[in-house]
Jmol script that loads the backbone (N, CA, C; Angstrom):
load data "model"
ATOM      1  N   MET A   1      45.554  84.836 116.528  1.00  0.00           N
ATOM      2  CA  MET A   1      44.470  83.883 116.481  1.00  0.00           C
ATOM      3  C   MET A   1      44.515  82.947 117.689  1.00  0.00           C
ATOM      4  N   VAL A   2      45.723  82.668 118.192  1.00  0.00           N
ATOM      5  CA  VAL A   2      45.839  81.858 119.402  1.00  0.00           C
ATOM      6  C   VAL A   2      45.203  82.606 120.572  1.00  0.00           C
ATOM      7  N   GLU A   3      45.510  83.889 120.659  1.00  0.00           N
ATOM      8  CA  GLU A   3      44.990  84.687 121.768  1.00  0.00           C
ATOM      9  C   GLU A   3      43.465  84.785 121.735  1.00  0.00           C
ATOM     10  N   ARG A   4      42.880  84.699 120.545  1.00  0.00           N
ATOM     11  CA  ARG A   4      41.422  84.747 120.410  1.00  0.00           C
ATOM     12  C   ARG A   4      40.798  83.361 120.493  1.00  0.00           C
ATOM     13  N   GLY A   5      41.619  82.319 120.649  1.00  0.00           N
ATOM     14  CA  GLY A   5      41.100  80.965 120.748  1.00  0.00           C
ATOM     15  C   GLY A   5      40.748  80.332 119.415  1.00  0.00           C
ATOM     16  N   GLU A   6      41.198  80.931 118.316  1.00  0.00           N
ATOM     17  CA  GLU A   6      40.872  80.415 116.987  1.00  0.00           C
ATOM     18  C   GLU A   6      41.867  79.362 116.502  1.00  0.00           C
ATOM     19  N   LEU A   7      43.045  79.318 117.096  1.00  0.00           N
ATOM     20  CA  LEU A   7      44.066  78.319 116.772  1.00  0.00           C
ATOM     21  C   LEU A   7      44.686  77.799 118.057  1.00  0.00           C
ATOM     22  N   GLU A   8      45.084  76.541 118.017  1.00  0.00           N
ATOM     23  CA  GLU A   8      45.806  75.954 119.142  1.00  0.00           C
ATOM     24  C   GLU A   8      47.284  76.334 119.028  1.00  0.00           C
ATOM     25  N   PRO A   9      47.950  76.563 120.159  1.00  0.00           N
ATOM     26  CA  PRO A   9      49.379  76.906 120.111  1.00  0.00           C
ATOM     27  C   PRO A   9      50.211  75.897 119.315  1.00  0.00           C
ATOM     28  N   GLU A  10      49.887  74.629 119.436  1.00  0.00           N
ATOM     29  CA  GLU A  10      50.646  73.593 118.724  1.00  0.00           C
ATOM     30  C   GLU A  10      50.538  73.756 117.211  1.00  0.00           C
ATOM     31  N   GLU A  11      49.379  74.229 116.736  1.00  0.00           N
ATOM     32  CA  GLU A  11      49.198  74.448 115.301  1.00  0.00           C
ATOM     33  C   GLU A  11      50.130  75.550 114.799  1.00  0.00           C
ATOM     34  N   VAL A  12      50.250  76.611 115.596  1.00  0.00           N
ATOM     35  CA  VAL A  12      51.100  77.738 115.202  1.00  0.00           C
ATOM     36  C   VAL A  12      52.565  77.319 115.196  1.00  0.00           C
ATOM     37  N   VAL A  13      52.991  76.620 116.236  1.00  0.00           N
ATOM     38  CA  VAL A  13      54.381  76.164 116.309  1.00  0.00           C
ATOM     39  C   VAL A  13      54.670  75.204 115.152  1.00  0.00           C
ATOM     40  N   ALA A  14      53.739  74.321 114.839  1.00  0.00           N
ATOM     41  CA  ALA A  14      53.928  73.395 113.707  1.00  0.00           C
ATOM     42  C   ALA A  14      54.036  74.161 112.392  1.00  0.00           C
ATOM     43  N   ALA A  15      53.258  75.232 112.231  1.00  0.00           N
ATOM     44  CA  ALA A  15      53.334  76.045 111.010  1.00  0.00           C
ATOM     45  C   ALA A  15      54.687  76.742 110.913  1.00  0.00           C
ATOM     46  N   TYR A  16      55.199  77.269 112.034  1.00  0.00           N
ATOM     47  CA  TYR A  16      56.526  77.884 112.031  1.00  0.00           C
ATOM     48  C   TYR A  16      57.586  76.853 111.649  1.00  0.00           C
ATOM     49  N   ASP A  17      57.499  75.670 112.228  1.00  0.00           N
ATOM     50  CA  ASP A  17      58.460  74.609 111.917  1.00  0.00           C
ATOM     51  C   ASP A  17      58.415  74.240 110.434  1.00  0.00           C
ATOM     52  N   ALA A  18      57.218  74.100 109.880  1.00  0.00           N
ATOM     53  CA  ALA A  18      57.075  73.753 108.457  1.00  0.00           C
ATOM     54  C   ALA A  18      57.657  74.848 107.571  1.00  0.00           C
ATOM     55  N   ASN A  19      57.437  76.096 107.946  1.00  0.00           N
ATOM     56  CA  ASN A  19      57.982  77.210 107.172  1.00  0.00           C
ATOM     57  C   ASN A  19      59.511  77.199 107.208  1.00  0.00           C
ATOM     58  N   LEU A  20      60.080  76.942 108.373  1.00  0.00           N
ATOM     59  CA  LEU A  20      61.543  76.876 108.477  1.00  0.00           C
ATOM     60  C   LEU A  20      62.104  75.747 107.629  1.00  0.00           C
ATOM     61  N   GLU A  21      61.476  74.586 107.664  1.00  0.00           N
ATOM     62  CA  GLU A  21      61.930  73.467 106.834  1.00  0.00           C
ATOM     63  C   GLU A  21      61.923  73.855 105.354  1.00  0.00           C
ATOM     64  N   TYR A  22      60.870  74.527 104.928  1.00  0.00           N
ATOM     65  CA  TYR A  22      60.751  74.971 103.538  1.00  0.00           C
ATOM     66  C   TYR A  22      61.873  75.946 103.178  1.00  0.00           C
ATOM     67  N   VAL A  23      62.097  76.927 104.021  1.00  0.00           N
ATOM     68  CA  VAL A  23      63.113  77.946 103.753  1.00  0.00           C
ATOM     69  C   VAL A  23      64.516  77.352 103.812  1.00  0.00           C
ATOM     70  N   PHE A  24      64.744  76.453 104.766  1.00  0.00           N
ATOM     71  CA  PHE A  24      66.081  75.883 104.916  1.00  0.00           C
ATOM     72  C   PHE A  24      66.524  75.097 103.689  1.00  0.00           C
ATOM     73  N   GLU A  25      65.592  74.557 102.906  1.00  0.00           N
ATOM     74  CA  GLU A  25      65.981  73.878 101.659  1.00  0.00           C
ATOM     75  C   GLU A  25      66.692  74.859 100.729  1.00  0.00           C
ATOM     76  N   SER A  26      66.149  76.067 100.607  1.00  0.00           N
ATOM     77  CA  SER A  26      66.780  77.084  99.749  1.00  0.00           C
ATOM     78  C   SER A  26      68.064  77.600 100.368  1.00  0.00           C
ATOM     79  N   VAL A  27      68.083  77.757 101.682  1.00  0.00           N
ATOM     80  CA  VAL A  27      69.294  78.226 102.365  1.00  0.00           C
ATOM     81  C   VAL A  27      70.416  77.213 102.166  1.00  0.00           C
ATOM     82  N   GLU A  28      70.102  75.936 102.257  1.00  0.00           N
ATOM     83  CA  GLU A  28      71.115  74.898 102.040  1.00  0.00           C
ATOM     84  C   GLU A  28      71.707  74.992 100.640  1.00  0.00           C
ATOM     85  N   THR A  29      70.845  75.186  99.646  1.00  0.00           N
ATOM     86  CA  THR A  29      71.323  75.343  98.263  1.00  0.00           C
ATOM     87  C   THR A  29      72.242  76.556  98.166  1.00  0.00           C
ATOM     88  N   LEU A  30      71.833  77.651  98.773  1.00  0.00           N
ATOM     89  CA  LEU A  30      72.654  78.868  98.765  1.00  0.00           C
ATOM     90  C   LEU A  30      74.019  78.608  99.396  1.00  0.00           C
ATOM     91  N   LEU A  31      74.027  78.025 100.597  1.00  0.00           N
ATOM     92  CA  LEU A  31      75.288  77.811 101.314  1.00  0.00           C
ATOM     93  C   LEU A  31      76.248  76.906 100.555  1.00  0.00           C
ATOM     94  N   GLU A  32      75.711  76.003  99.755  1.00  0.00           N
ATOM     95  CA  GLU A  32      76.552  75.080  98.983  1.00  0.00           C
ATOM     96  C   GLU A  32      77.030  75.684  97.666  1.00  0.00           C
ATOM     97  N   ASN A  33      76.535  76.896  97.343  1.00  0.00           N
ATOM     98  CA  ASN A  33      76.816  77.418  96.008  1.00  0.00           C
ATOM     99  C   ASN A  33      77.253  78.872  95.979  1.00  0.00           C
ATOM    100  N   VAL A  34      77.879  79.329  97.040  1.00  0.00           N
ATOM    101  CA  VAL A  34      78.499  80.654  97.057  1.00  0.00           C
ATOM    102  C   VAL A  34      79.864  80.531  97.728  1.00  0.00           C
ATOM    103  N   ASP A  35      80.733  81.443  97.374  1.00  0.00           N
ATOM    104  CA  ASP A  35      82.034  81.542  98.026  1.00  0.00           C
ATOM    105  C   ASP A  35      82.005  82.743  98.949  1.00  0.00           C
ATOM    106  N   GLY A  36      82.478  82.558 100.164  1.00  0.00           N
ATOM    107  CA  GLY A  36      82.592  83.685 101.072  1.00  0.00           C
ATOM    108  C   GLY A  36      81.735  83.548 102.318  1.00  0.00           C
ATOM    109  N   THR A  37      81.553  84.674 102.974  1.00  0.00           N
ATOM    110  CA  THR A  37      80.809  84.727 104.217  1.00  0.00           C
ATOM    111  C   THR A  37      79.340  85.006 103.941  1.00  0.00           C
ATOM    112  N   VAL A  38      78.464  84.209 104.549  1.00  0.00           N
ATOM    113  CA  VAL A  38      77.021  84.374 104.384  1.00  0.00           C
ATOM    114  C   VAL A  38      76.395  84.574 105.755  1.00  0.00           C
ATOM    115  N   ALA A  39      75.592  85.628 105.883  1.00  0.00           N
ATOM    116  CA  ALA A  39      74.828  85.869 107.111  1.00  0.00           C
ATOM    117  C   ALA A  39      73.377  85.502 106.841  1.00  0.00           C
ATOM    118  N   ILE A  40      72.833  84.624 107.674  1.00  0.00           N
ATOM    119  CA  ILE A  40      71.446  84.194 107.564  1.00  0.00           C
ATOM    120  C   ILE A  40      70.700  84.863 108.710  1.00  0.00           C
ATOM    121  N   SER A  41      69.634  85.583 108.389  1.00  0.00           N
ATOM    122  CA  SER A  41      68.960  86.361 109.416  1.00  0.00           C
ATOM    123  C   SER A  41      67.462  86.441 109.165  1.00  0.00           C
ATOM    124  N   ALA A  42      66.790  87.086 110.090  1.00  0.00           N
ATOM    125  CA  ALA A  42      65.364  87.392 109.965  1.00  0.00           C
ATOM    126  C   ALA A  42      65.207  88.884 110.212  1.00  0.00           C
ATOM    127  N   ASP A  43      64.043  89.413 109.910  1.00  0.00           N
ATOM    128  CA  ASP A  43      63.858  90.851 110.112  1.00  0.00           C
ATOM    129  C   ASP A  43      63.474  91.182 111.553  1.00  0.00           C
ATOM    130  N   HIS A  44      62.974  90.208 112.307  1.00  0.00           N
ATOM    131  CA  HIS A  44      62.652  90.408 113.723  1.00  0.00           C
ATOM    132  C   HIS A  44      62.373  89.060 114.365  1.00  0.00           C
ATOM    133  N   GLY A  45      62.280  89.057 115.686  1.00  0.00           N
ATOM    134  CA  GLY A  45      61.902  87.856 116.408  1.00  0.00           C
ATOM    135  C   GLY A  45      60.386  87.756 116.481  1.00  0.00           C
ATOM    136  N   ASN A  46      59.898  86.659 117.004  1.00  0.00           N
ATOM    137  CA  ASN A  46      58.465  86.446 117.186  1.00  0.00           C
ATOM    138  C   ASN A  46      58.227  85.760 118.515  1.00  0.00           C
ATOM    139  N   ALA A  47      57.187  86.172 119.202  1.00  0.00           N
ATOM    140  CA  ALA A  47      56.797  85.506 120.439  1.00  0.00           C
ATOM    141  C   ALA A  47      55.957  84.284 120.083  1.00  0.00           C
ATOM    142  N   LEU A  48      56.269  83.188 120.704  1.00  0.00           N
ATOM    143  CA  LEU A  48      55.499  81.953 120.525  1.00  0.00           C
ATOM    144  C   LEU A  48      54.994  81.494 121.887  1.00  0.00           C
ATOM    145  N   GLY A  49      54.279  82.383 122.552  1.00  0.00           N
ATOM    146  CA  GLY A  49      53.683  82.057 123.842  1.00  0.00           C
ATOM    147  C   GLY A  49      54.405  82.629 125.040  1.00  0.00           C
ATOM    148  N   GLU A  50      55.594  83.208 124.843  1.00  0.00           N
ATOM    149  CA  GLU A  50      56.316  83.814 125.957  1.00  0.00           C
ATOM    150  C   GLU A  50      55.464  84.924 126.562  1.00  0.00           C
ATOM    151  N   TRP A  51      55.301  84.887 127.880  1.00  0.00           N
ATOM    152  CA  TRP A  51      54.518  85.895 128.605  1.00  0.00           C
ATOM    153  C   TRP A  51      53.105  86.019 128.034  1.00  0.00           C
ATOM    154  N   GLY A  52      52.596  84.935 127.439  1.00  0.00           N
ATOM    155  CA  GLY A  52      51.250  84.940 126.894  1.00  0.00           C
ATOM    156  C   GLY A  52      51.107  85.678 125.572  1.00  0.00           C
ATOM    157  N   MET A  53      52.231  86.003 124.935  1.00  0.00           N
ATOM    158  CA  MET A  53      52.191  86.761 123.680  1.00  0.00           C
ATOM    159  C   MET A  53      52.448  85.844 122.488  1.00  0.00           C
ATOM    160  N   TRP A  54      51.812  86.209 121.369  1.00  0.00           N
ATOM    161  CA  TRP A  54      52.003  85.500 120.110  1.00  0.00           C
ATOM    162  C   TRP A  54      52.222  86.525 119.018  1.00  0.00           C
ATOM    163  N   GLY A  55      53.206  86.283 118.155  1.00  0.00           N
ATOM    164  CA  GLY A  55      53.464  87.181 117.034  1.00  0.00           C
ATOM    165  C   GLY A  55      54.480  88.249 117.368  1.00  0.00           C
ATOM    166  N   HIS A  56      54.374  89.356 116.676  1.00  0.00           N
ATOM    167  CA  HIS A  56      55.348  90.438 116.805  1.00  0.00           C
ATOM    168  C   HIS A  56      54.613  91.733 117.141  1.00  0.00           C
ATOM    169  N   ARG A  57      54.583  92.047 118.406  1.00  0.00           N
ATOM    170  CA  ARG A  57      53.910  93.272 118.848  1.00  0.00           C
ATOM    171  C   ARG A  57      54.906  94.417 118.921  1.00  0.00           C
ATOM    172  N   ALA A  58      54.451  95.570 118.514  1.00  0.00           N
ATOM    173  CA  ALA A  58      55.294  96.766 118.601  1.00  0.00           C
ATOM    174  C   ALA A  58      55.376  97.237 120.055  1.00  0.00           C
ATOM    175  N   TYR A  59      56.502  97.794 120.406  1.00  0.00           N
ATOM    176  CA  TYR A  59      56.705  98.447 121.704  1.00  0.00           C
ATOM    177  C   TYR A  59      56.598  97.504 122.902  1.00  0.00           C
ATOM    178  N   VAL A  60      56.907  96.240 122.719  1.00  0.00           N
ATOM    179  CA  VAL A  60      56.913  95.298 123.828  1.00  0.00           C
ATOM    180  C   VAL A  60      58.362  94.906 124.082  1.00  0.00           C
ATOM    181  N   PRO A  61      58.884  95.190 125.280  1.00  0.00           N
ATOM    182  CA  PRO A  61      60.304  94.915 125.561  1.00  0.00           C
ATOM    183  C   PRO A  61      60.568  93.453 125.929  1.00  0.00           C
ATOM    184  N   SER A  62      60.235  92.539 125.035  1.00  0.00           N
ATOM    185  CA  SER A  62      60.463  91.119 125.272  1.00  0.00           C
ATOM    186  C   SER A  62      61.636  90.650 124.424  1.00  0.00           C
ATOM    187  N   MET A  63      62.519  89.859 125.003  1.00  0.00           N
ATOM    188  CA  MET A  63      63.665  89.341 124.246  1.00  0.00           C
ATOM    189  C   MET A  63      63.203  88.449 123.088  1.00  0.00           C
ATOM    190  N   ALA A  64      62.059  87.788 123.231  1.00  0.00           N
ATOM    191  CA  ALA A  64      61.552  86.957 122.139  1.00  0.00           C
ATOM    192  C   ALA A  64      61.286  87.805 120.897  1.00  0.00           C
ATOM    193  N   LEU A  65      60.977  89.079 121.091  1.00  0.00           N
ATOM    194  CA  LEU A  65      60.710  89.978 119.971  1.00  0.00           C
ATOM    195  C   LEU A  65      61.939  90.760 119.549  1.00  0.00           C
ATOM    196  N   ARG A  66      62.781  91.077 120.500  1.00  0.00           N
ATOM    197  CA  ARG A  66      63.928  91.934 120.212  1.00  0.00           C
ATOM    198  C   ARG A  66      65.134  91.165 119.699  1.00  0.00           C
ATOM    199  N   LYS A  67      65.274  89.904 120.060  1.00  0.00           N
ATOM    200  CA  LYS A  67      66.424  89.111 119.627  1.00  0.00           C
ATOM    201  C   LYS A  67      66.193  88.618 118.201  1.00  0.00           C
ATOM    202  N   VAL A  68      67.026  89.085 117.293  1.00  0.00           N
ATOM    203  CA  VAL A  68      66.909  88.704 115.887  1.00  0.00           C
ATOM    204  C   VAL A  68      67.776  87.469 115.650  1.00  0.00           C
ATOM    205  N   PRO A  69      67.149  86.368 115.227  1.00  0.00           N
ATOM    206  CA  PRO A  69      67.948  85.164 114.983  1.00  0.00           C
ATOM    207  C   PRO A  69      68.845  85.351 113.761  1.00  0.00           C
ATOM    208  N   TRP A  70      70.113  84.939 113.914  1.00  0.00           N
ATOM    209  CA  TRP A  70      71.016  84.994 112.768  1.00  0.00           C
ATOM    210  C   TRP A  70      72.207  84.090 112.995  1.00  0.00           C
ATOM    211  N   ASP A  71      72.840  83.730 111.898  1.00  0.00           N
ATOM    212  CA  ASP A  71      73.990  82.845 111.923  1.00  0.00           C
ATOM    213  C   ASP A  71      74.911  83.263 110.780  1.00  0.00           C
ATOM    214  N   VAL A  72      76.198  83.056 110.960  1.00  0.00           N
ATOM    215  CA  VAL A  72      77.179  83.392 109.928  1.00  0.00           C
ATOM    216  C   VAL A  72      77.922  82.118 109.546  1.00  0.00           C
ATOM    217  N   ARG A  73      78.059  81.901 108.248  1.00  0.00           N
ATOM    218  CA  ARG A  73      78.755  80.716 107.731  1.00  0.00           C
ATOM    219  C   ARG A  73      79.802  81.115 106.715  1.00  0.00           C
ATOM    220  N   GLU A  74      80.905  80.394 106.705  1.00  0.00           N
ATOM    221  CA  GLU A  74      81.917  80.526 105.659  1.00  0.00           C
ATOM    222  C   GLU A  74      81.619  79.440 104.632  1.00  0.00           C
ATOM    223  N   CYS A  75      81.457  79.831 103.391  1.00  0.00           N
ATOM    224  CA  CYS A  75      80.984  78.895 102.367  1.00  0.00           C
ATOM    225  C   CYS A  75      81.972  78.761 101.211  1.00  0.00           C
ATOM    226  N   THR A  76      81.917  77.611 100.570  1.00  0.00           N
ATOM    227  CA  THR A  76      82.686  77.343  99.368  1.00  0.00           C
ATOM    228  C   THR A  76      81.732  76.789  98.321  1.00  0.00           C
ATOM    229  N   ASP A  77      81.781  77.344  97.139  1.00  0.00           N
ATOM    230  CA  ASP A  77      80.888  76.947  96.056  1.00  0.00           C
ATOM    231  C   ASP A  77      81.225  75.541  95.588  1.00  0.00           C
ATOM    232  N   SER A  78      80.266  74.630  95.742  1.00  0.00           N
ATOM    233  CA  SER A  78      80.463  73.251  95.284  1.00  0.00           C
ATOM    234  C   SER A  78      80.152  73.105  93.798  1.00  0.00           C
ATOM    235  N   GLY A  79      79.486  74.119  93.226  1.00  0.00           N
ATOM    236  CA  GLY A  79      79.112  74.058  91.822  1.00  0.00           C
ATOM    237  C   GLY A  79      77.932  73.144  91.553  1.00  0.00           C
ATOM    238  N   SER A  80      77.190  72.778  92.599  1.00  0.00           N
ATOM    239  CA  SER A  80      76.073  71.846  92.423  1.00  0.00           C
ATOM    240  C   SER A  80      74.812  72.512  91.886  1.00  0.00           C
ATOM    241  N   TYR A  81      74.808  73.844  91.796  1.00  0.00           N
ATOM    242  CA  TYR A  81      73.634  74.557  91.294  1.00  0.00           C
ATOM    243  C   TYR A  81      74.095  75.652  90.352  1.00  0.00           C
ATOM    244  N   GLU A  82      73.509  75.703  89.191  1.00  0.00           N
ATOM    245  CA  GLU A  82      73.852  76.727  88.209  1.00  0.00           C
ATOM    246  C   GLU A  82      72.618  77.560  87.905  1.00  0.00           C
ATOM    247  N   THR A  83      72.823  78.826  87.692  1.00  0.00           N
ATOM    248  CA  THR A  83      71.733  79.719  87.315  1.00  0.00           C
ATOM    249  C   THR A  83      72.126  80.477  86.058  1.00  0.00           C
ATOM    250  N   GLU A  84      71.134  80.981  85.345  1.00  0.00           N
ATOM    251  CA  GLU A  84      71.422  81.774  84.161  1.00  0.00           C
ATOM    252  C   GLU A  84      71.561  83.241  84.494  1.00  0.00           C
ATOM    253  N   TRP A  85      71.336  83.612  85.747  1.00  0.00           N
ATOM    254  CA  TRP A  85      71.437  85.009  86.176  1.00  0.00           C
ATOM    255  C   TRP A  85      72.884  85.467  86.113  1.00  0.00           C
ATOM    256  N   SER A  86      73.065  86.718  85.724  1.00  0.00           N
ATOM    257  CA  SER A  86      74.393  87.321  85.766  1.00  0.00           C
ATOM    258  C   SER A  86      74.233  88.753  86.261  1.00  0.00           C
ATOM    259  N   PRO A  87      75.261  89.286  86.909  1.00  0.00           N
ATOM    260  CA  PRO A  87      75.158  90.649  87.442  1.00  0.00           C
ATOM    261  C   PRO A  87      74.870  91.664  86.340  1.00  0.00           C
ATOM    262  N   ALA A  88      74.085  92.661  86.688  1.00  0.00           N
ATOM    263  CA  ALA A  88      73.780  93.726  85.731  1.00  0.00           C
ATOM    264  C   ALA A  88      75.046  94.496  85.394  1.00  0.00           C
ATOM    265  N   GLU A  89      75.079  95.057  84.212  1.00  0.00           N
ATOM    266  CA  GLU A  89      76.213  95.865  83.774  1.00  0.00           C
ATOM    267  C   GLU A  89      76.509  96.939  84.813  1.00  0.00           C
ATOM    268  N   GLY A  90      77.722  96.994  85.272  1.00  0.00           N
ATOM    269  CA  GLY A  90      78.121  98.032  86.216  1.00  0.00           C
ATOM    270  C   GLY A  90      77.710  97.767  87.655  1.00  0.00           C
ATOM    271  N   GLU A  91      77.152  96.600  87.951  1.00  0.00           N
ATOM    272  CA  GLU A  91      76.769  96.316  89.336  1.00  0.00           C
ATOM    273  C   GLU A  91      78.009  96.353  90.217  1.00  0.00           C
ATOM    274  N   ARG A  92      77.885  97.033  91.332  1.00  0.00           N
ATOM    275  CA  ARG A  92      79.070  97.201  92.180  1.00  0.00           C
ATOM    276  C   ARG A  92      79.355  95.942  92.987  1.00  0.00           C
ATOM    277  N   GLU A  93      80.602  95.750  93.266  1.00  0.00           N
ATOM    278  CA  GLU A  93      81.035  94.655  94.122  1.00  0.00           C
ATOM    279  C   GLU A  93      80.822  95.053  95.568  1.00  0.00           C
ATOM    280  N   ALA A  94      80.777  94.047  96.456  1.00  0.00           N
ATOM    281  CA  ALA A  94      80.651  94.332  97.889  1.00  0.00           C
ATOM    282  C   ALA A  94      81.841  95.178  98.328  1.00  0.00           C
ATOM    283  N   ASP A  95      81.579  96.183  99.161  1.00  0.00           N
ATOM    284  CA  ASP A  95      82.665  97.058  99.590  1.00  0.00           C
ATOM    285  C   ASP A  95      83.105  96.730 101.007  1.00  0.00           C
ATOM    286  N   ASP A  96      84.130  97.416 101.454  1.00  0.00           N
ATOM    287  CA  ASP A  96      84.693  97.155 102.770  1.00  0.00           C
ATOM    288  C   ASP A  96      83.831  97.693 103.909  1.00  0.00           C
ATOM    289  N   GLY A  97      82.768  98.442 103.635  1.00  0.00           N
ATOM    290  CA  GLY A  97      81.942  99.028 104.677  1.00  0.00           C
ATOM    291  C   GLY A  97      80.831  98.123 105.185  1.00  0.00           C
ATOM    292  N   VAL A  98      80.825  96.852 104.783  1.00  0.00           N
ATOM    293  CA  VAL A  98      79.753  95.943 105.180  1.00  0.00           C
ATOM    294  C   VAL A  98      79.664  95.826 106.695  1.00  0.00           C
ATOM    295  N   GLN A  99      80.782  95.603 107.364  1.00  0.00           N
ATOM    296  CA  GLN A  99      80.791  95.431 108.822  1.00  0.00           C
ATOM    297  C   GLN A  99      80.204  96.655 109.518  1.00  0.00           C
ATOM    298  N   GLU A 100      80.584  97.835 109.074  1.00  0.00           N
ATOM    299  CA  GLU A 100      80.085  99.061 109.695  1.00  0.00           C
ATOM    300  C   GLU A 100      78.577  99.206 109.498  1.00  0.00           C
ATOM    301  N   ARG A 101      78.086  98.858 108.327  1.00  0.00           N
ATOM    302  CA  ARG A 101      76.641  98.957 108.072  1.00  0.00           C
ATOM    303  C   ARG A 101      75.875  97.953 108.921  1.00  0.00           C
ATOM    304  N   LEU A 102      76.403  96.737 109.053  1.00  0.00           N
ATOM    305  CA  LEU A 102      75.748  95.738 109.894  1.00  0.00           C
ATOM    306  C   LEU A 102      75.703  96.204 111.354  1.00  0.00           C
ATOM    307  N   GLN A 103      76.803  96.774 111.832  1.00  0.00           N
ATOM    308  CA  GLN A 103      76.824  97.266 113.209  1.00  0.00           C
ATOM    309  C   GLN A 103      75.834  98.409 113.396  1.00  0.00           C
ATOM    310  N   ALA A 104      75.681  99.270 112.394  1.00  0.00           N
ATOM    311  CA  ALA A 104      74.727 100.375 112.473  1.00  0.00           C
ATOM    312  C   ALA A 104      73.297  99.868 112.541  1.00  0.00           C
ATOM    313  N   LEU A 105      73.046  98.699 111.989  1.00  0.00           N
ATOM    314  CA  LEU A 105      71.712  98.084 112.033  1.00  0.00           C
ATOM    315  C   LEU A 105      71.475  97.289 113.311  1.00  0.00           C
ATOM    316  N   GLY A 106      72.508  97.206 114.164  1.00  0.00           N
ATOM    317  CA  GLY A 106      72.347  96.517 115.431  1.00  0.00           C
ATOM    318  C   GLY A 106      72.935  95.121 115.478  1.00  0.00           C
ATOM    319  N   TYR A 107      73.548  94.682 114.374  1.00  0.00           N
ATOM    320  CA  TYR A 107      74.182  93.373 114.363  1.00  0.00           C
ATOM    321  C   TYR A 107      75.607  93.514 114.904  1.00  0.00           C
ATOM    322  N   THR A 108      75.994  92.589 115.743  1.00  0.00           N
ATOM    323  CA  THR A 108      77.338  92.603 116.287  1.00  0.00           C
ATOM    324  C   THR A 108      77.930  91.221 116.171  1.00  0.00           C
ATOM    325  N   ASP A 109      79.249  91.164 116.239  1.00  0.00           N
ATOM    326  CA  ASP A 109      79.895  89.853 116.253  1.00  0.00           C
ATOM    327  C   ASP A 109      79.475  89.137 117.514  1.00  0.00           C
ATOM    328  N   LYS A 110      79.430  87.825 117.423  1.00  0.00           N
ATOM    329  CA  LYS A 110      79.013  86.993 118.551  1.00  0.00           C
ATOM    330  C   LYS A 110      79.703  87.439 119.780  1.00  0.00           C
TER     331      LYS A 110
END
end "model"
wireframe off; spacefill off
backbone 0.3
color backbone group
């Protein structure tokens, strides 16, 4: 819509910022209420005006699109949030192959 002149770039950036603020509230709750390593990620990057591009275009070799934002945190459950959810009968525990699967998806250690 920016490229068509229907939205101002500042409006789009403000919408992205508002969305991040909204999501980070839930991420904060998560980080305070799990034990172990947590990876926070997105499914892809987005162009916000780089090289005149907006959004996520296929087949464009731009780092703004190819670089997937992510962060890893070590967390300790503070017990500040309780849920009634419980694992399904027979649900498997995380296995030792997590690192290999992440690397196969293109994630690497910093």
